[in-house]
N, C-alpha and C positions, 0 to 999 in steps of 0.2 A: 790747852788741850790735852786730853788724857791720852795715852800711847798704848798700845798693845804690851806684852808681852814680847822682850825681845827688841822692841823698836825703839829707836834714838831719832831725837828730833834738832837739827841745826837751823840756826835763823844765819841768813848768807849777810855781810856786812853793805852797806849801803853803797859803797865804791869798791866794786871787783877789778882792782888794775893788779899792776905787776908787784907794787908791794905787798899785795894782798894774797897774792899765789901762794907761796908756800906757808902760809899762815892757814889756808884755807885749804890745802893737800895736808897739812898734820894735823888740821880737826876730822879729816875726811876720815884719814886712816887710823886714826883712832877711835872711829866708830866702827870698825869693819870688824866684822863675826856678826854686825847687827844689820837686821829691818833698818833704814833711813829714810826718816821722812824731812823733807825741806822745806825751809821757807823764804822764799825770793820776794816775799812782799814789798821789804821796803828797798830792792835794790834800787839803784837811782843809775846808776853807770855800769857798763860789763867791756871787759878787755878779753879777747882774745886767749889771754895768755889763762885763766882762769874760765873761760869757759872750755879749754882743754884738759883743766884738772877735772872738773866738773864731768866732761863726756867721757875721759879713762874712768874716775871714780863708778860712773853708771853702769861700764863693762866690767870691772871687776866686778863690782855688786853681782852683775848679770853672770858671769861666772861662777862667783862662788853663788848661787843660787838662792839672793837675797832680794827685798824687795829696796829702790831707790826713787821715790818719789818726790814730785816739787806738789805741795800740797798747797801753797798761794804763789801765785807769784804778778809780779809786778808790772803794769804794760811797758816798759822801759825793758824789763829783761826780755818778756817774750819778742817785742820789735826786734833787740838787738839779734835775738837768737835767730832770729828769720831773715834780718839782714845778713847774718854772715852764714845763713843754709844751713844752719840746723834746726832739726825739727824735732822738738823735746816733747810730740804731743804722747808719745807713748809713755812716757815718765810724768805725764802728770796725772796728779787723782781724778779718779771719776767723775767727781763734782765738779771739777773745774774746767771740763776738758768743753772746746767750742765745737 
């Protein structure tokens, strides 16, 4: 995928559990200052701590007035977010909004 100037992309791990949370946080903080595009198409399992990391990052990017967008999400990722009461529709790329 071609990215726009100043835009960085990241693909999330298959399993977003307690062990992945600090790695995810570090990866995201390394992208701070850039618009971020996230590919969650390969996610099979999502834990609450990684959801917190992602939502905190989304808020940080919003405060920095930069974009933080999911371009692809797996059914497992989307359903888990819905199940725990997190609405990410505003973070989805226009092409994948339902």
